[in-house]
PANU-323391 format. One record per residue (C-alpha): residue in one letter; residue number from 1; z negated, y negated, x negated. Coordinates in steps of 0.05 Angstrom, whole numbers. Example, Ala and Ser with C-alpha at 12.3 -4.5 7.8 and 13.67 -1.06 7.14 Angstrom:
<rs>
A_1_-156_90_-246 $
S_2_-143_21_-273 $
</rs>
This chain:
<rs>
M_1_-418_-499_-463 $
P_2_-354_-449_-455 $
E_3_-300_-465_-505 $
E_4_-244_-505_-481 $
Y_5_-169_-474_-488 $
T_6_-106_-510_-491 $
K_7_-51_-492_-442 $
E_8_-10_-458_-495 $
Q_9_-65_-418_-515 $
L_10_-84_-396_-443 $
W_11_-9_-375_-433 $
R_12_-8_-336_-492 $
L_13_-71_-297_-476 $
Y_14_-40_-292_-401 $
E_15_26_-261_-422 $
K_16_-21_-204_-456 $
L_17_-59_-185_-395 $
P_18_-44_-122_-349 $
E_19_-1_-141_-292 $
E_20_-59_-124_-247 $
L_21_-99_-184_-277 $
K_22_-39_-230_-274 $
E_23_-34_-223_-206 $
A_24_-108_-227_-187 $
I_25_-109_-297_-226 $
F_26_-56_-325_-190 $
S_27_-62_-288_-124 $
E_28_-71_-324_-56 $
E_29_-125_-273_-38 $
T_30_-168_-296_-101 $
A_31_-164_-371_-83 $
D_32_-180_-359_-8 $
S_33_-242_-310_-31 $
I_34_-267_-363_-76 $
W_35_-258_-418_-22 $
N_36_-292_-375_29 $
I_37_-359_-352_-23 $
C_38_-361_-430_-40 $
S_39_-362_-456_36 $
K_40_-407_-401_53 $
H_41_-462_-434_4 $
G_42_-451_-499_11 $
I_43_-414_-509_-48 $
E_44_-360_-570_-44 $
G_45_-307_-609_-86 $
E_46_-300_-601_-159 $
R_47_-353_-548_-159 $
V_48_-305_-507_-122 $
S_49_-248_-515_-178 $
E_50_-308_-502_-232 $
I_51_-321_-436_-201 $
A_52_-243_-420_-196 $
K_53_-240_-439_-271 $
Y_54_-291_-396_-291 $
T_55_-273_-340_-251 $
G_56_-205_-345_-278 $
R_57_-232_-338_-354 $
V_58_-270_-271_-334 $
L_59_-203_-252_-309 $
M_60_-161_-271_-375 $
G_61_-221_-239_-416 $
L_62_-254_-305_-439 $
L_63_-315_-298_-406 $
P_64_-351_-233_-403 $
P_65_-367_-218_-326 $
N_66_-440_-204_-338 $
E_67_-442_-279_-362 $
L_68_-412_-310_-301 $
Q_69_-476_-323_-263 $
E_70_-513_-359_-326 $
T_71_-450_-401_-331 $
L_72_-452_-420_-264 $
E_73_-529_-440_-270 $
K_74_-515_-479_-332 $
E_75_-449_-511_-323 $
L_76_-453_-522_-246 $
Q_77_-529_-535_-243 $
L_78_-525_-483_-189 $
E_79_-595_-460_-162 $
P_80_-605_-391_-196 $
E_81_-607_-358_-123 $
I_82_-543_-393_-102 $
A_83_-510_-376_-171 $
K_84_-532_-303_-160 $
K_85_-501_-295_-89 $
V_86_-436_-332_-111 $
Y_87_-429_-277_-171 $
Q_88_-442_-225_-127 $
E_89_-390_-239_-79 $
I_90_-344_-261_-129 $
F_91_-358_-193_-165 $
R_92_-343_-156_-91 $
F_93_-285_-189_-74 $
I_94_-249_-210_-138 $
F_95_-273_-166_-199 $
Y_96_-285_-101_-166 $
P_97_-214_-92_-144 $
V_98_-191_-102_-216 $
K_99_-249_-67_-247 $
T_100_-210_-17_-286 $
S_101_-168_-63_-317 $
L_102_-231_-111_-331 $
E_103_-268_-54_-365 $
E_104_-207_-41_-408 $
L_105_-198_-110_-432 $
Y_106_-276_-119_-446 $
K_107_-288_-49_-465 $
I_108_-348_-45_-420 $
E_109_-364_-9_-359 $
M_110_-375_-57_-293 $
I_111_-432_-28_-256 $
P_112_-437_-49_-182 $
I_113_-488_-93_-167 $
A_114_-548_-56_-131 $
G_115_-552_-73_-55 $
V_116_-478_-97_-53 $
P_117_-425_-62_-21 $
V_118_-366_-53_-68 $
K_119_-320_-15_-21 $
P_120_-293_-21_47 $
P_121_-330_19_92 $
V_122_-303_89_100 $
K_123_-264_110_166 $
R_124_-298_161_202 $
V_125_-248_218_212 $
T_126_-256_255_277 $
E_127_-240_328_284 $
E_128_-190_340_336 $
K_129_-210_392_388 $
P_130_-156_441_398 $
E_131_-125_430_463 $
T_132_-136_495_513 $
S_133_-85_527_553 $
P_134_-93_526_633 $
E_135_-113_601_634 $
E_136_-159_586_579 $
K_137_-196_536_620 $
P_138_-265_558_657 $
E_139_-264_565_723 $
R_140_-308_528_773 $
K_141_-355_566_814 $
S_142_-344_523_876 $
K_143_-278_510_901 $
G_144_-292_453_941 $
M_145_-326_396_935 $
D_146_-348_368_867 $
R_147_-423_358_879 $
Y_148_-425_298_828 $
R_149_-369_258_862 $
E_150_-369_231_932 $
P_151_-319_256_980 $
I_152_-254_220_992 $
E_153_-236_212_1062 $
</rs>
């Protein structure tokens, strides 16, 4: 079972964290992500709070990220497949945005999980076509009716 800490110990650790991790710990976005992930996988009640607690432990440097899935299985009695999916989504939505700070904190390299996209999709940039001036526009062969359109009467 992971070690328990007093509030004073946790605050002392928190104060030493990089600003990015401090923001992630108390951000509404982190809380929403945890809630959405748990709802998606049918996790309710006290278990949601426990997942938030262990996610916070990772962000505070108390639980290595690669041990979160196993902790969810053991401490919350989650099925291995559910724990894996929850971990993957927590990694994607919570840990990956602060990846650099976590790597510095744990002195590790966080490698994205295979098959789990970690970056938002890249917007495609369409190449703008240069505008042609009226004199550059090709002339139609027939000055009359366009053969692809019906005549207007």
